[in-house]
C-alpha positions in Angstrom: 31.6 -40.9 17.3 28.4 -41.0 19.2 27.6 -43.8 21.7 24.4 -45.2 23.1 24.5 -47.0 26.4 21.6 -48.3 28.6 21.8 -48.3 32.4 19.0 -50.0 34.2 16.5 -49.2 31.5 17.7 -45.6 31.1 19.4 -44.7 27.8 22.5 -42.5 27.8 23.5 -40.7 24.5 27.1 -39.7 24.5 28.7 -37.5 21.9 31.1 -35.3 23.8 34.6 -36.0 25.1 33.7 -34.6 28.6 30.9 -37.1 29.0 33.0 -40.0 27.8 35.6 -39.0 30.4 33.0 -38.8 33.1 31.7 -42.3 32.3 35.3 -43.6 32.3 35.5 -42.2 35.8 32.2 -43.8 36.7 33.5 -47.2 35.7 36.5 -46.9 38.0 34.5 -45.6 41.0 31.8 -48.2 40.6 34.3 -51.0 41.4 34.8 -49.6 44.9 32.3 -49.5 47.7 32.6 -45.7 48.2 29.5 -43.7 48.7 29.0 -41.5 45.6 27.6 -37.9 45.5 26.4 -36.9 42.0 26.1 -33.2 41.5 25.0 -30.9 38.7 22.3 -28.5 37.6 18.7 -29.7 37.3 18.1 -31.7 34.2 21.7 -32.6 33.3 21.2 -36.4 33.8 22.4 -37.1 37.3 20.1 -40.2 37.6 21.7 -41.7 34.4 25.1 -41.3 36.0 23.9 -42.8 39.3 22.4 -45.8 37.4 25.7 -46.2 35.6 27.5 -46.5 39.0 25.2 -49.5 39.8 25.5 -50.9 36.3 29.3 -51.1 36.4 29.5 -52.2 40.0 29.9 -55.8 41.4 26.3 -55.3 42.7 24.8 -55.0 39.2 22.8 -58.3 39.5 21.4 -57.2 42.9 18.5 -54.7 43.6 18.5 -51.1 42.5 16.1 -48.9 44.6 15.6 -45.2 44.1 13.7 -42.5 45.9 13.4 -38.7 45.7 13.9 -37.1 49.2 11.7 -34.2 48.1 8.8 -36.4 47.1 7.5 -37.3 50.6 7.0 -35.5 53.9 9.5 -36.4 56.7 7.2 -38.9 58.5 6.4 -40.8 55.3 10.1 -40.6 54.1 11.2 -42.4 57.3 8.8 -45.2 56.9 9.7 -45.6 53.2 13.4 -45.8 54.0 13.4 -47.9 57.1 10.0 -49.7 57.0 7.4 -50.2 59.8 5.7 -52.9 61.8 2.0 -53.6 61.9 0.3 -51.1 64.2 3.2 -48.7 64.2 0.8 -45.9 63.2 -2.8 -45.4 62.1 -3.3 -47.3 58.8 -0.3 -49.6 59.3 -2.4 -52.8 58.9 0.6 -54.9 58.1 4.4 -54.8 58.3 6.4 -53.3 55.5 10.2 -53.5 54.8 12.0 -50.3 54.1 13.9 -49.4 51.0 17.2 -50.1 52.7 16.1 -53.7 53.3 14.8 -54.0 49.8 18.1 -52.8 48.4 20.1 -55.4 50.5 23.4 -56.2 48.7 22.4 -53.8 46.0 22.3 -50.0 45.5 20.0 -47.3 46.9 19.8 -44.0 45.1 18.6 -41.0 47.0 17.8 -38.1 44.7 17.6 -34.5 45.9 19.5 -35.4 49.1 19.8 -31.7 49.9 16.1 -31.6 50.8 16.5 -34.1 53.7 15.2 -32.8 57.0 17.7 -32.5 59.9 16.3 -35.4 62.0 16.5 -37.7 58.9 20.0 -36.6 58.3 21.0 -37.9 61.7 19.3 -41.2 61.1 20.8 -41.6 57.6 24.3 -40.9 59.0 24.0 -43.7 61.5 22.9 -46.2 58.8 25.7 -45.1 56.5 28.1 -45.7 59.4 26.9 -49.3 59.6 24.7 -49.0 62.7 21.7 -51.3 62.8 18.3 -49.6 62.9 14.7 -50.4 63.9 11.7 -50.3 61.6 9.0 -47.8 62.9 7.3 -49.6 65.8 9.8 -52.5 65.6 11.8 -54.2 68.3 14.2 -56.1 66.2 17.3 -54.4 64.7 17.8 -54.5 60.9 21.2 -54.5 59.2 21.4 -53.8 55.5 24.4 -54.2 53.2 23.7 -51.3 50.7 25.8 -49.2 48.4 24.5 -45.6 48.7 24.5 -43.1 45.8 23.0 -39.7 46.2 22.4 -36.7 44.0 21.7 -33.0 44.4 21.6 -29.8 42.4 22.5 -27.8 45.5 26.0 -26.9 46.8 26.1 -29.2 49.8 29.5 -28.0 50.9 28.1 -24.4 51.1 25.0 -25.7 52.8 27.1 -27.5 55.4 29.2 -24.3 56.0 26.0 -22.4 56.6 24.6 -25.0 58.9 21.7 -26.1 56.6 23.2 -29.6 56.1 25.1 -31.7 58.6 28.8 -31.4 57.9 29.5 -35.0 59.0 26.8 -36.3 56.7 28.2 -34.3 53.8 31.7 -35.8 54.3 30.2 -39.3 54.6 28.2 -38.8 51.4 31.0 -37.2 49.4 33.5 -40.0 49.6 33.6 -39.6 45.8 32.0 -36.8 43.9 30.9 -37.0 40.2 30.0 -33.7 38.7 27.8 -33.8 35.6 28.5 -30.8 33.4 25.6 -28.7 32.0 24.5 -29.1 28.4 26.0 -25.8 27.4 29.5 -27.2 28.3 29.1 -30.3 26.1 27.8 -29.0 22.8 28.7 -32.2 21.0 26.0 -34.0 23.0 23.2 -31.7 21.7 22.9 -33.1 18.1 22.8 -36.8 19.0 20.5 -36.2 22.0 18.1 -34.1 19.9 18.1 -36.7 17.0 17.5 -39.6 19.5 14.6 -37.8 21.2 13.1 -36.9 17.8 13.4 -40.5 16.5 11.5 -41.6 19.6 8.7 -39.3 18.7 8.6 -39.9 15.0 11.5 -41.6 13.1 10.4 -40.0 9.8 11.2 -36.5 11.0 14.6 -34.8 10.7 16.2 -31.5 11.6 17.5 -29.0 9.0 21.1 -27.7 9.4 19.5 -24.3 10.5 17.4 -26.0 13.1 20.5 -27.9 14.5 22.5 -24.7 14.5 19.6 -23.0 16.5 19.7 -25.9 19.0 23.4 -25.6 19.4 23.3 -21.8 19.9 20.7 -22.0 22.7 22.2 -21.8 26.3 19.9 -24.6 27.7 19.3 -23.4 31.3 17.0 -26.4 31.7 19.7 -28.8 30.2 18.6 -32.1 28.8 15.1 -31.9 30.3 14.6 -28.6 28.4 16.0 -30.0 25.2 13.6 -33.0 25.4 10.6 -30.6 25.8 11.7 -28.5 22.9 12.2 -31.5 20.6 8.9 -33.1 21.6 6.9 -29.9 21.0 8.5 -29.4 17.6 7.8 -33.0 16.7 4.1 -32.8 17.7 3.6 -29.6 15.8 5.6 -30.6 12.7 3.7 -30.0 9.4 6.0 -32.1 7.3 9.1 -34.3 7.7 11.5 -31.4 8.0 11.9 -29.4 11.2 13.5 -26.0 10.5 14.7 -23.4 13.0 11.4 -21.5 12.9 9.6 -24.7 14.0 11.5 -24.8 17.3 9.9 -23.3 20.4 13.0 -21.3 21.2 13.4 -17.5 21.5 14.8 -16.0 18.3 15.3 -19.5 16.8 14.3 -18.3 13.3 16.5 -15.2 13.3 19.9 -14.9 11.7 22.5 -16.4 13.9 25.7 -14.4 13.3 29.0 -15.4 14.8 29.1 -12.1 16.7 26.3 -13.4 19.0 27.8 -16.9 19.3 29.8 -16.1 22.5 26.8 -14.8 24.3 24.6 -17.6 23.2 26.9 -20.2 24.7 28.1 -18.2 27.7 30.2 -20.5 29.9 31.0 -23.1 27.2 34.5 -24.6 27.0 36.8 -22.9 24.5 37.2 -26.0 22.5 33.5 -26.6 22.2 33.0 -23.0 21.2 35.6 -23.3 18.4 33.9 -26.5 17.2 30.5 -24.8 17.1 31.9 -21.8 15.2 33.5 -24.0 12.6 30.3 -26.0 12.3 28.2 -22.9 11.7 30.7 -21.7 9.0 30.6 -25.0 7.2 26.8 -25.2 7.3 26.6 -21.6 5.9 28.9 -22.6 3.1 26.9 -25.7 2.3 23.6 -23.8 2.3 25.0 -21.2 -0.2 26.7 -23.9 -2.4 30.1 -22.6 -1.4 29.5 -18.9 -2.2 31.7 -17.2 0.4 30.2 -13.8 0.2 26.7 -15.1 0.7 27.9 -17.3 3.5 29.7 -14.4 5.2 26.5 -12.3 4.9 24.5 -15.1 6.4 27.0 -15.4 9.3 27.1 -11.7 9.8 30.9 -11.4 9.3 33.1 -10.0 6.5 34.3 -11.9 3.5 37.9 -11.3 4.7 37.1 -12.8 8.2 35.5 -15.8 6.6 38.5 -16.3 4.3 40.9 -16.0 7.2 39.0 -18.6 9.2 38.9 -21.0 6.2 42.7 -20.7 5.8 43.1 -21.5 9.5 41.0 -24.6 9.1 43.0 -25.6 6.0 46.2 -25.4 8.0 44.7 -27.7 10.6 43.8 -30.2 7.8 40.1 -29.4 8.1 38.1 -28.3 5.1 34.3 -28.0 4.4 32.7 -29.7 1.4 32.2 -26.2 -0.2 35.5 -24.6 0.8 36.1 -23.0 -2.6 34.1 -20.1 -4.0 31.3 -21.3 -6.2 31.1 -20.0 -9.8 28.6 -17.2 -10.4 
């Protein structure tokens, strides 16, 4: 069963067991005050998970503040995080509180933490350890009660071992680590995510079974961000209410998708997800051929005997397609 949850204005679509398990873990972690490190490939939805930490925490009614550490040069990043006093530098015509002050009693989310410069790493470590700090040009110390959540697509442990990231800061940030799996490892999220994105673009559009099979066969190196781009492009270029495999801006999306190529198409996927996807492709092929097993086998690129064997396996598991029996000629 698919779920839809909203965390601080950002919607999470959950169809896979692995993501439900991750959010269950998020709820438990959120009740603590531990600093949380969210890891995962680019585009997997790390910010959604970070927002969920704040949503489920006791600080949920307090401020949520977020910043990308890669978005600003070091001098501006320092003033953004810790604030400045009037006259601290050229152009500082008035005082400005930093994001830590603005997030007091709430949560601050620092994305792309691996991009933080060494000098800022030292200052952040001191703040995380509870040390008061000064605004730029200030003479009065500031103390902020803030829950810190950070995210990165880098291997911070390896970066610390290689001296590119402070080891003490890494240990301080990783009191609890939440790893967001790539989309290729949670195939059951693809269909609900794609349908949700499509409905946002045009609720009158829908995917054919061939289009959905093509989406599920793609390896998604860009993860959810790539999926969103593909769906939006298909929606914009749609000539009618039906989006077929050929309408998707994916390599080889309109070609025959035999089961022999399934393993390569979802390289790295969990075995259970791979089995589910194979079964779905078989059932869709049977449905599209009105239950004609030979035609379905030809479409899948397998022998009739192999198809029959797989159907018997599904039957023994209590699973059967709508068109499990051979249609009449």
